[in-house]
C-alpha positions in Angstrom: -0.1 -0.1 -0.3 1.1 3.3 -1.0 2.2 5.6 2.0 -0.1 8.7 2.4 2.2 11.9 1.9 1.3 15.4 2.7 1.1 17.9 0.6 1.1 20.6 2.7 3.3 22.6 5.5 3.7 20.7 8.4 2.3 22.8 11.6 2.9 21.8 14.9 -1.0 22.2 16.1 -2.1 20.0 13.2 0.6 17.0 14.4 -0.9 17.6 17.6 -3.9 17.1 17.1 -4.0 14.3 14.4 -1.5 12.3 17.2 -4.6 13.2 19.8 -7.1 11.7 17.5 -4.7 8.9 16.3 -4.2 7.7 20.4 -8.3 7.8 20.7 -8.8 5.7 17.8 -6.2 3.4 18.9 -7.8 3.3 22.2 -11.1 2.0 20.9 -9.2 -0.4 18.5 -7.9 -2.2 21.6 -11.1 -1.8 23.3 -13.2 -3.6 20.4 -10.7 -6.0 18.3 -7.6 -6.7 21.4 -5.4 -6.1 18.8 -2.6 -6.5 21.0 -3.6 -9.9 21.9 -1.3 -12.9 22.0 -3.9 -15.9 21.2 -4.3 -17.3 17.7 -0.5 -16.7 17.3 0.5 -18.1 13.8 3.9 -19.9 14.5 5.6 -18.0 11.9 6.2 -15.3 14.1 7.4 -17.3 17.4 10.6 -16.3 16.9 11.9 -14.9 20.0 13.8 -11.8 20.4 15.9 -10.5 23.9 13.5 -10.3 27.2 15.5 -9.6 30.1 19.2 -9.9 30.2 21.0 -12.4 33.3 24.1 -10.9 34.1 26.6 -12.5 36.5 28.2 -9.0 37.1 25.4 -8.1 39.3 24.9 -4.4 39.2 24.6 -1.9 42.1 21.3 -2.8 44.1 18.6 0.1 45.1 17.3 1.4 48.6 13.1 1.0 49.5 13.1 4.4 48.5 14.8 3.5 44.8 12.6 0.8 44.6 9.4 2.6 45.0 10.6 5.0 42.4 11.2 2.4 39.7 8.1 1.0 40.1 8.0 -2.3 42.2 10.2 -5.6 41.7 9.2 -5.7 37.4 11.1 -2.5 36.7 13.6 -3.6 39.7 14.9 -6.7 37.8 16.2 -4.2 34.7 18.5 -3.2 37.4 20.3 -6.6 36.4 20.9 -5.9 32.6 23.9 -4.8 31.2 24.2 -1.2 31.4 25.0 -1.1 27.4 20.8 -2.3 27.2 19.4 -0.9 29.8 15.4 0.7 29.5 16.2 3.1 32.0 18.3 4.9 29.0 15.5 7.1 28.3 15.5 9.0 31.4 18.4 11.0 30.4 16.0 11.9 27.5 12.9 13.6 29.4 12.7 16.3 26.8 11.9 13.7 24.3 9.8 11.5 26.8 7.5 15.0 27.5 7.1 15.3 23.8 5.6 11.4 23.8 3.4 12.2 26.2 2.2 15.0 24.6 1.6 13.2 21.5 4.4 13.7 19.2 8.3 12.9 19.6 11.1 12.6 17.1 13.2 8.8 17.8 16.5 9.3 19.7 18.3 6.2 17.6 18.3 5.7 13.4 19.0 1.8 12.7 20.4 2.1 9.3 21.2 -0.9 6.5 23.5 1.3 4.2 23.2 -2.1 2.1 21.4 -5.8 2.4 24.3 -7.9 0.8 26.4 -9.8 3.0 29.8 -12.1 2.3 28.3 -15.2 4.8 25.6 -17.0 4.6 24.6 -18.0 7.8 21.9 -20.8 7.7 18.9 -19.4 10.1 19.8 -16.0 9.1 16.2 -13.6 8.4 17.9 -11.7 5.4 20.0 -14.1 4.1 18.0 -15.0 0.9 20.0 -12.7 -1.3 23.7 -13.7 0.4 26.6 -13.4 -2.0 27.7 -16.3 -0.7 26.5 -19.7 -1.9 27.2 -22.6 -1.1 26.3 -26.5 0.9 24.0 -24.3 3.3 21.5 -22.7 1.1 19.2 -25.0 1.2 18.9 -25.2 5.3 15.5 -23.3 6.5 15.5 -19.8 6.9 13.8 -17.7 9.4 11.0 -15.7 8.9 11.8 -12.1 8.7 13.5 -9.5 5.9 14.1 -11.9 3.6 10.4 -13.1 2.8 9.7 -9.8 1.3 13.1 -8.5 -0.4 13.9 -7.9 -4.3 17.2 -8.3 -4.6 20.5 -6.9 -3.5 20.8 -3.3 -2.8 22.8 -0.5 -2.1 22.6 3.5 -0.6 23.9 6.0 -2.8 26.8 8.0 -0.7 24.7 11.2 -1.3 21.3 9.9 -0.1 22.8 8.5 3.2 24.2 11.7 4.0 21.0 13.3 2.8 19.5 11.1 4.9 21.3 11.2 8.2 21.6 14.6 8.1 18.0 15.2 8.4 17.9 12.9 11.1 20.4 15.2 13.3 19.0 18.0 12.4 15.9 17.5 13.4 17.3 15.8 16.9 17.9 12.6 16.6 21.0 11.5 18.9 22.7 8.2 17.6 22.7 6.0 14.1 23.4 2.3 14.3 24.9 0.5 11.4 24.0 -3.0 11.7 20.9 -5.7 10.8 20.3 -5.9 7.0 23.3 -6.9 6.0 27.0 -6.7 6.0 27.4 -3.0 6.3 31.4 -2.7 5.9 30.8 -4.0 2.2 29.6 -0.4 1.5 32.2 0.7 -0.9 31.6 4.6 1.3 31.4 2.9 5.0 34.2 4.6 6.1 33.0 8.2 4.6 29.6 7.3 6.2 30.6 6.8 9.6 33.0 9.8 9.7 30.0 11.9 8.5 27.6 10.7 10.6 30.3 11.6 13.4 30.5 15.6 11.6 26.6 15.6 12.6 27.3 15.0 16.2 25.7 11.8 16.0 27.0 9.0 18.5 27.7 5.6 16.3 27.8 2.0 16.4 27.2 -1.1 14.6 27.7 -4.8 14.7 30.1 -7.3 11.9 30.7 -10.3 10.9 34.3 -9.2 11.2 35.2 -10.8 8.1 35.5 -7.7 5.6 37.4 -5.6 7.7 40.7 -3.5 6.3 43.0 -1.7 7.9 41.6 1.8 7.1 38.2 0.9 8.0 38.6 -0.5 11.5 40.7 2.8 12.1 37.2 4.8 11.6 35.4 2.3 13.4 37.8 2.8 16.6 37.9 6.2 16.2 34.1 6.9 15.3 32.0 4.7 17.2 31.1 4.2 20.7 30.6 0.4 20.2 31.0 -2.3 18.2 29.8 -6.3 18.1 31.2 -9.2 16.7 29.4 -12.1 15.4 31.9 -14.7 17.0 29.3 -17.9 17.0 32.0 -20.5 17.3 35.3 -21.7 19.4 36.8 -23.1 16.5 36.9 -22.4 12.6 35.0 -26.1 11.9 32.2 -25.1 13.7 32.6 -21.6 12.0 32.2 -22.8 8.9 28.9 -24.6 9.7 27.2 -21.3 11.4 28.6 -18.9 9.5 28.0 -21.0 6.1 31.9 -19.9 5.0 35.4 -21.3 4.6 37.1 -22.1 7.9 39.7 -19.3 7.0 37.2 -16.7 7.6 37.4 -17.8 11.8 40.8 -16.5 11.9 40.8 -13.9 9.9 37.8 -12.5 11.7 39.8 -13.6 15.6 42.8 -11.3 13.7 40.8 -8.1 13.1 39.3 -8.2 16.7 43.2 -8.1 17.8 43.7 -5.6 15.7 40.6 -3.0 16.4 41.9 -3.9 20.3 45.5 -3.0 19.6 44.1 -0.2 18.3 41.8 0.9 20.7 44.8 0.7 23.0 47.2 3.0 20.7 45.1 5.4 20.0 43.1 5.6 23.5 39.8 5.2 22.4 36.7 4.5 24.4 35.4 2.5 22.1 33.4 -1.0 23.3 34.4 -4.2 21.4 31.7 -7.1 22.1 30.9 -10.5 21.0 28.0 -12.4 20.6 27.2 -15.9 20.7 24.4 -18.0 19.3 23.4 -21.2 21.1 21.1 -23.9 19.4 21.6 -27.5 18.5 25.1 -27.8 17.3 26.6 -25.2 18.9 25.5 -24.8 22.6 28.2 -27.2 23.6 31.1 -24.9 22.3 29.2 -21.5 23.9 31.9 -22.1 27.0 35.0 -22.7 24.9 33.7 -19.8 22.8 33.8 -17.2 25.8 37.1 -18.3 26.9 38.1 -17.2 23.7 36.2 -13.8 23.9 38.0 -13.6 27.4 41.6 -14.4 26.0 41.1 -11.9 23.1 40.2 -8.7 25.4 37.0 -7.8 24.5 34.6 -6.3 27.1 31.9 -8.7 27.1 30.1 -11.5 25.5 26.2 -12.3 25.2 24.9 -15.3 24.4 21.5 -16.0 23.0 19.8 -19.0 21.1 20.2 -19.9 17.7 16.9 -20.4 15.8 17.5 -22.4 12.4 13.5 -22.5 11.6 10.1 -21.0 12.7 8.1 -23.1 14.4 10.8 -25.9 15.3 9.7 -27.8 18.7 12.3 -28.1 21.4 13.1 -31.1 23.7 12.9 -29.9 27.7 16.1 -31.8 27.6 17.6 -30.3 24.8 16.8 -26.3 26.3 18.0 -27.2 29.6 21.2 -28.5 28.0 21.5 -24.5 26.2 21.0 -23.1 29.7 23.6 -25.3 31.1 25.8 -24.1 28.9 25.1 -20.4 29.7 25.1 -20.8 33.1 28.3 -22.2 32.7 29.7 -19.3 31.0 28.5 -16.8 33.3 31.2 -17.8 35.9 33.7 -16.4 33.2 32.7 -13.1 33.7 34.7 -10.3 35.8 35.2 -6.8 36.5 36.8 -5.8 33.0 34.9 -9.0 31.1 30.7 -9.2 31.3 28.8 -12.1 30.3 25.2 -12.1 29.4 22.3 -14.2 28.1 18.4 -14.0 28.5 16.9 -16.9 30.8 13.6 -16.3 29.3 14.3 -16.4 25.9 15.7 -19.8 26.4 12.5 -21.0 28.0 10.4 -20.0 25.3 11.5 -22.4 23.3 9.2 -24.7 25.4 5.4 -22.8 25.4 5.7 -19.4 22.8 1.9 -19.3 24.0 2.7 -18.9 28.2 4.6 -15.1 26.9 2.3 -12.2 27.1 2.9 -8.8 27.6 2.3 -6.2 30.1 1.7 -3.4 27.8 -0.7 -3.1 25.0 0.7 -1.0 22.3 4.0 -0.4 21.2 5.7 2.7 22.3 8.9 1.6 22.1 8.6 2.8 18.4 8.3 6.5 19.4 11.7 6.9 20.0 13.7 4.4 17.5 13.1 4.3 13.8 14.5 1.7 11.1 15.5 2.3 7.3 16.0 -0.4 5.3 18.5 0.3 1.7 16.2 0.9 -0.8 15.8 4.0 1.7 11.6 2.8 3.3 11.1 3.8 6.5 10.1 1.3 8.8 8.7 1.4 13.0 11.6 -0.8 13.7 14.1 -3.5 12.8 11.7 -6.1 13.2 9.2 -5.1 11.0 11.7 -3.8 8.5 10.8 -4.9 4.5 7.1 -5.5 5.6 5.2 -3.7 3.4 2.1 -3.8 5.9 4.3 -1.3 8.2 5.9 0.9 5.3 5.5 4.3 7.0 7.6 6.3 3.7 10.1 6.4 1.6 13.1 8.9 1.6 13.9 8.9 -1.9 10.6 10.8 -2.7 9.9 12.9 0.5 11.9 14.1 3.5 12.8 12.6 6.8 10.3 15.3 8.6 7.7 14.9 5.9 7.6 11.2 6.9 8.1 10.9 10.3 4.9 13.4 10.7 3.1 12.3 8.2 -0.2 10.7 8.6 1.3 7.4 7.0 3.3 7.1 10.5 -0.1 7.5 12.6 -2.0 4.9 10.2 1.4 2.1 10.7 1.9 2.8 14.4 -2.3 2.6 14.9 -1.7 -1.0 13.3 0.9 -2.4 15.0 -0.2 -6.4 15.8 1.9 -8.3 18.3 0.9 -10.9 16.3 4.1 -9.6 13.3 6.1 -9.2 16.3 8.5 -11.8 18.1 7.8 -12.5 21.3 9.0 -10.6 23.1 11.2 -8.4 20.9 14.6 -7.3 21.9 15.2 -4.0 24.3 12.1 -2.7 23.0 9.8 -5.2 25.1 12.0 -3.9 28.3 11.7 -0.2 27.5 8.5 -0.9 26.5 7.2 -2.2 30.2 8.8 1.3 31.1 6.9 3.3 29.0 3.5 1.7 29.8 4.2 2.7 33.5 4.7 6.4 32.0 1.6 6.1 30.1 0.0 4.8 33.4 1.7 7.5 35.3 2.9 4.8 37.7 6.3 6.6 37.3 7.4 10.1 37.2 9.0 10.9 34.0 11.6 13.2 36.2 12.5 10.4 38.8 16.0 11.3 40.2 16.4 7.7 41.4 16.7 7.0 37.3 20.1 9.1 37.7 21.5 6.1 40.0 20.9 3.3 37.5 24.6 2.1 35.9 24.1 3.5 31.8 26.7 3.1 29.5 26.0 4.7 25.9 22.7 6.7 26.5 22.0 7.6 23.2 21.2 4.1 21.7 17.8 3.2 22.8 
């Protein structure tokens, strides 16, 4: 469906009026149709993202007064999260929260795909339909997501990437994340775009498989990034070949690039956080501990453990899930003051019975603070809905960022969010939604001083 375009000057009064109308209509829809209900959920949409991170290094506890300010035990569980992923980052943006409660807020974080191509071919990757590497792993099942909507490879032109990023920064954006839809470092102008983002005053981050990093690119990353995450996913070359669908030599190449990043950080005095992630599944669970040992020896700052999904609706035996959790728990013992290990118990437990997982909120409010743009310059509410034409907000090829964000099309899409189209639960947006729901109900105070005591890292990445 073609998004509605505004052909009139944008006025604040029109925006606020439209937002209030949209909120009223959404309330009616929730009451009459149960838009956020989990019943009748299709197995196709049973892929899960992070819910609540569990950390071996427990962060500082709060006193009873702080406990009350946080809204009780449910929100205090977030104190166990990595400070990198805390939902309480939002309280460093009180002005944006006030705009949201008034009916209109501009996003803080921009998730943008410069390209959707990739030089790996990970089985189960939700965007791997058009990967450059094709080999014996190509016929393995792919999970739902971006790939089912894509029509071909795409590289965003340099001039358009600069235009979009500049408009986002000028409108009040605070950070940009390069990751998601492909291997972003394959973009021929990746370094130029990263430097330009920094020049625009934005905090910068990204994710990479670490295979395509040259010395010049790594220097730009160390100089400009707040943090970078490298997909480790294996303790050795043999397993890496299986889970990434590439040659075994790519494993050592990735490790050497991690070492180079760490050396550059030391030599330049950069404050970049360098982390790794590991996907736990059928073939990788038993390698998680050795991979975490390897990450610690490399000198990275953290290891993040997540379940590895290979196909939608796949059934897992209790014994197998128990094995996944045991391996993850074992890894937690490797954490210390300089090395953080995190994993998500509930994301593993959901593999047994997705139907038991429910949300404490009825509307997704997190989408007011982040925005996702695909490599073809189309705008979506978040990375999980990216590529789904049902949730297309607008096209930055033909409209400005301001026109798209303050359009009736955006209000229509935001009103139509159906949780049956979302992973249950999604990632850090899920924890943020729980906080925002309490704020909406005025169970929490936007300007509560207690939140300033919560350890926070990278506050502009929501």
